[in-house]
Each structure stands twice: as C-alpha cells, then as structure tokens.
N, C-alpha and C positions, 0 to 999 in steps of 0.2 A: 866063119860067116859066109854064106853063099851070097850070090848075086841077088837072089829072090829076097832072102832075110834084109839085105841092106836096102833093097827096094821097099819093101813093107816099112822099114824104120823111117826112110826119108818122107814116105807118104803120110804115116802117123804124124811126124814132126810137123809136115806142113799142115794137116788138119787141125792140130793143136794150135798153131799159130794163127790159123784162120779163126778159129774158134775166140782165141784171145783177142783178136783184134776186132771182132764184131761188137762187142759191148760198148767200147768208146766210141764207135761210129755211131750206133744207135743212140747213145747218150746225147752225142752232139746233135744229132737230129731232132731228138725230143726237145732238146734245150731250145733250138731253134722253133719248133713247134710251140713252146711254151711262151717264147718271146713274143710270138705273133698273136697268141691268145692275149697276151697282157696288154699288148698295144691296142687290140681290138676292144678289150673291156674298159681301157681309159677314154677310147672315142666315144664308146657308147655311154659311159658314164657321163661324159660332157653333154652327149646329145640329149640324154635322158632329163638334164638339167633345163635344156633349151627347149624341150618338147613336152613338159609336164602337162600343160593346160590342154594341148590337142590330145594328148594320150588319155588324160582323165575324162574328156568329153567323149572319146571314142568308147571307153569302157563304160560310162555312164548310159549311152545310147544303146550300147549292145546288152545292157542288163535287164533283167526281168522288169517289166513295167510295174509289177506290185513292189518292186523296191524303191520306187521314187514316188515323192509326194510334195504337195504344198510348194511347187514352183522353187524348191532348194536344190542346188546341184550336187546332191550327196545322195548314198543308200539309205533309206530309212524304212523303218517298220511303223505299223500303226501305233499311234501315241507317242511316237519319239519327237515329233514336233508338236511341241505344247500349244494350246490354244489361248493361253494367256501366260505371260511372264511368272516365273516361279521364283520366290525368293530364295537366295543361295542356301541359306541357313534350313530351308525346308527339304533339301534334297537328302534322303538318308544314305549313309555310307556304312559299309560293313567289311570287316576285314576277315577271312578266314584263313586260320595258320594252316602251315603245311601238314600238321599233324592231325588236322580236321579234315584234309581233303581225302576222299574215298576212290579216287582214280588216278591217272596219270597226267592230269592237266599241269601239275606243278612243273614237271620236267618234260616238255614236249620235244620229241625227237625230231631233228631236222630232217625232213622227208628227201628221198634222192631227187625228186623234181626241183627241190629249192637249192640244192647245192650247184656250185658253178665248176664246170670241168674244164681241164686244159691249162688251167692258171699256175700250176704247181706241178713239180715232179713227183711228189708224193701222192697226188690223186685229187680228186674233188675237194674242194674247200668251201667254206660258208661265206656268206655275203659280207659279215663283219670282218671276215679276215681279208677278204678283197678290197674292202673300202678303206680299212685301217693301213694295210700294208702295201697297197698298189695305187689306190685312187688319192693318197695324201691327207686322209682325214686321221691322222695320228693322233689328233687333239680328244677324238671320242674316247670316253671312258665306259668300262662295263658295270655301270652303278645299277643300285636297286631301284626298281620302278614298281608302281601300283598296277598289277595286271588285271584288268576287269575279266571277271567271269560271267557275270550276268547284268544287264541293264534292262529295267523295267519301268514302264510309266504307264499308269492306268489312274482310275477314279480314287484309289487308295493312296496314290502319290507317286513320288520317283524314288527309285531305290536302286543302288549300284553296289555290287559284291565284287571284292578285290583279294588278292593274295600277293605276296611278294614274289617278284621274278627280277630278271637282269635285262638290261637294255639291249645287250648283244642277242639275247634270244628274241627279242622284238625285230631287231635288223634282219636276222636269219630266216624267220618264218614268216614275217608280215611285209616289212618294207621291201624286201627282196622281190615281192609281187610287181613293184614299179618297173625295177630293172629287167625282170622277166618279160614284162610287157613290152618294153623297148627291143629286147632281143629276139622276141619270139614274132614281131610284126603282126600282133593281133591272135596268135595261135597259142596262148600262154598255157602250156600243160600243167602247170602248177596250180594255176587259178581254178582249172577244171579240176584237179586233183582235190583242191579243198572244197569245191562245189557251193557251200553255203556261206555267205560271207558274215552272217548273224551268228554262227555256231562259233563262240569264242573259245571252245575247248580245243579246235583244231589247228591253233597257232598260238603263239604268244602275242597277245596284243598288248598295246600301251596307249592309255587314255591321254588324249590331248585337251587341254582346257584352254579354249579359244576365248579371249575376253576383248570386246569391242567396246573402246574408252570414248566416252562422249562427255562434253563439258556443256552444262547449262548456263545460259548467260542472262538470267533474269528476263527482261523483255527482248532482248537481242536473240537472233538465230543461234541455235546450239552449233557446235563445232565437234569434231572427232579427231582421233589420234590414229596414225597408221603406221606401219613398219615397211620399209623397203630391205628386204632380206638379202644377205650377202651369199657368197659361195660357199662359204664355210658351214653352212648348215646343210643337214641331208634332206630335210625336207622343206619345199618351198623355196629353195635358192633363187635369188634374182627375182623373186615375185613379191607384190604388195601382200600384206597380211596385216591382222588386227594386232593390237599391242596390249597387254603382253599376251604372250601364247606359248605353251611349254607342256613338258611330260609331266603327271601327275606322280610326283616321288616325294621320298621324305628328305628332309633338309640336310642330314648327314648319314654318316655311315654306321652308326649306333643302333642297337636293337630297339632302344627307348625311342629313337625317333621315328623308325618304322612303325610303332605303334601310336605314338602321340600325333604324328603329322599327317594322319589320314583326315585331312580336313581341305576341302575344296577351296575355302577361303583362304586359309594359310598359304597354299600353293599359289594362288593369285596374287597375294602380297608379296611372295618371295619372287615372281616373276616381273612384277613391278621394280623389285630392288636390282634384280640382274638386268633386265632389259632397258630400264630408263636410267638407272644410276650406276649401272656397272659392277654392283656388289658382288664380289667373288664369293663370300659366304653363302650367298643364296642359291649357288648353282647345284647343291644337292650332292657334292662329292667331297665335302670336308668333313672336318673332326669337331667343330665348334659348334655347340647347342646354341640356337638363335634365341635370344630372349624377346618372345613377341610382345610382352607386355611392356617393356621399356625403352627397347633399342629403335631406332628409326630405320626406315619408314614406317615400321609395323605399329607402333605406337599411336601416330597420327592417323593411320588408316583405319585402324580399330576405333578410334575416338570419333572419326568422321561418320564411319558407319553406324555407330550408336547415336550421334547426333542429328541424323537425316541429312547431313551435308554429301552423303555418298549413298547411293543404292546400287545393289547388286542383283542381278536376275539371271536365271538360266531360261533360255529360249526353246531348248530343245537338244537333242543330240542325233549324230548320223555317222555314217563311215565315210572316209574319202574314198572316191571311186577307185582310185589309182592303186592304193596300199591297203585298201580295208581298214584303215587305222579308225578306231572309234574316236570322236569328237565331241565334247560338251560344249556347246555353243552358248556363251554368256555376255552380258552387257554389264558394264559400270558406269553410272552417271554421277559425275562430280559437279557441285557447284564450281564454277570456274576458278573462284577466289581461293578455294580448298585446294584444289588440284594445283595452283600455282605457288601456295604456301608449302606444300608437301614435296613438290618435285622443283617447279619453276626454273631457276638457272642451274641446278643442279643435274639437268638432263644431259646426259654424256654418251648414252647408247652402250653397246658392247659389240663384240666381234660378230654378234649376228646380224646387225644389219643398222640403217639409219632410222632415227624417229622423225616422222613427218607430222607437225602441228598445224591446227587452224583450219582444217578442212571443212566446209560448210555442210551441215547436215540438212542438205535439201535434194529434190529429185534429181537435177541436173548432175550434181556432184557425185551422188549415189550411182546414177546410171554410168558414169564415166567408169566406174571401178567395178559394179557388178557385170557389166556388158563388155568390158574390156578384156583381153587376153592376157594380162599380166597379173591377175590377182587369184589367190588360192581359192579353191571351192570352199572351204570353211569360212573364210572371210566374206566372200559373197553372201553365204547363208546367214552370217551375222548380220550383216548390213541390211539385207532384204526383211529378216526377221524384226530388227529393231526398227524399221521404218513401218512394217506392218503394224506393230504394236506401239507405235508412238504416242497415241493417245493414253494408252495405260500406263507408258513410262513417264508421262507428264512432260512430253516434249512437243507439244501443239500450242 
C-alpha cells in the first residue's frame, strides 16, 4: 500500500468518525432545546391560569359583534339566551350513534395548528399529552363525553343533539384554544383556522352544564352558593364559579350508561353528589351503576323536584370566549330547608374547590362577582340571567 492509499484510508476513517460523532451532539442539542420548550410550556400554562379573565375579555372584545348579545359575557347566537326560564325537562336531547353519522365528525383529526411543537423528541404532541405528562395533570382521564353536534333554540323549543366522544379529544381540539391564545399573544392561528365558533363539527366540543344554586328562605332574602375552584381543574382554576358545574357525561363506562344517562337532570344530580358530597362514584369514570331511584342524594333530589321544593330551569347557552366551550346555563332554586336536609352538614367539597355558602342574592353581592375579575364568564352569565328573571323564578 503506497502513501496515497494510506492517506485516503486515514481521511476516510476520520470522516466516518466525524459522522458517527455528529448524531450524539445533535441529540444533546435537541434535548436541551426540548428542555427549554418544556420549561416554557410549564411557565405559560401557569400564566394561562392567572390570566384567564383578561384573555377571555380580550377575545370577546375582538369577536364579531353579532356573536354577542344580552349583556352576557359569552359568544351567543340568536335565540341562545332565552326570553324566559325553560324547565329543565322541556329541553329535548337526542343521541346520534356513530353508525348513524354520515361524515367525519366522530373522529376529528387534530389539526397541525392545534399541535404543540418542540416539547418532545418524537415531534409535535397534543395538548392532552402536554397537560397530563408535563403540566402535572396526570389525574385527568380520557373518559366518555357527550359531544354536542347541534344546539338550537326557537319557537319550537330547545333541542340538543349529541354523540359519544372522548375528553382528550375535547382538550386537543377545543381547550387548546385557550393555551394557544396565551402562546400567540393575540394572533391565534388555530382560532383563525377554525373560523366559526358555532360550527361544532370543526372540533370536539364538550358541553358544560353550569348550575347556579339559589336557596329561597320564605320572607327572608334568598342566598346562593358558589365554588372557589382549585388549581387542579383545567378550566376556571383559582376562579369563582357556580356549583355544581361539570361536563355532560355518562355515569360509568358501560354502553348501557352511555345510552341511559343522556339526561341533563341526572348529570346535574351527579355533579351535586360529586362537588358537594365528594362522591367518587359520581365522577363518570367508575364501573358501578348508580341507582337514581333509591340511593342518595338522588332519591331526595328527585323527590324535591316532584314536590315543588326544588325548581330547575335553563336560562340559555353560550360559548366560553376563550375555549369556545359550549355551556348550558341553568339555575336550581331550593327551599332552604330542603337543601339543608339533603346536604347540610354533609358538604365536604372535593379536590375541585371550596364551597361558599350564604351569599346574599341582591344587587350589591351580585355586582361584586359579575364585575370582579375573578369570576368565570359562564358564572357571570348565570348570575346576571337569574337576576334578570328573578320575578319569573319567584325570587322577589
């Protein structure tokens, strides 16, 4: 072997060594970049919780004026805020099975604009992945939700159509709007990509049922109950909210429950059991069928409703400005003695927040919450509408 051949071999060996050395270096640099992105996500996730009201107000102001009405801080369409309270059992709900669906609404693909980049070496990840793996929300489960497909209110009545979907689909295509708003500083490409907030086929929406609980006290002033949410919830953390409030879901994982629990009233009852009494079986991810006729507090709530000791009405529905989450606005009016008998000293709350009792249902108290910066838009809407309809609700 001559000197030229030896030189070529040495050069080739050096080149191979250099090529072999490059990937670890790149991997190390990329991992450092991911670490920085992860830290940035955690920081922004915390900032999102601290800035929800400001962000929501900003999105509302920037929205099409035709999407706002009735002095309610939500996005609404014509007819969505009712002219008078509607008894909860007069709202028609319909379930559309996947086999009956004639398009791709059941399995909405997460658009590229909704994905989060730079948080994982394998590529862009979903919001639910980031929230559960990075933001410490590992207690979230990908349970079944009733996904609203259409919500209508007109002279013929109120009609809601649903299909079964999953909670993480909601996080990945709807709730991510809130994070993207924080991330984009007002230039949310994903929001622009969706365009129409009232088109429920462009994302997996999840209906929130918000219930303002009011206690009537005979000749004495009525009082109401609120919730101070903790940081363990993805929506409305550290804010005042109505109680109960939660996703419209079946009571357990069975196919039977998915069909039988398509009931707004049953869902409200389970939220009372969960948020006031800490009942784990009411959270929608168990395997035990709830006996609504004989177990408590369901039996007593049903009896109170039948006997006129409890009235439950819907006041309208709207979209949360920040996440475009559909929310049904309702009010439950208890005789104070009935409420105390059903709940009373049993109220323990749960991980979602603290229960606030005895707030006076009067203009001054309502103004403190409605005009304050620590109350969720849906809660403000419930308070304003309940006061507007106080005569029809028997609260004067």
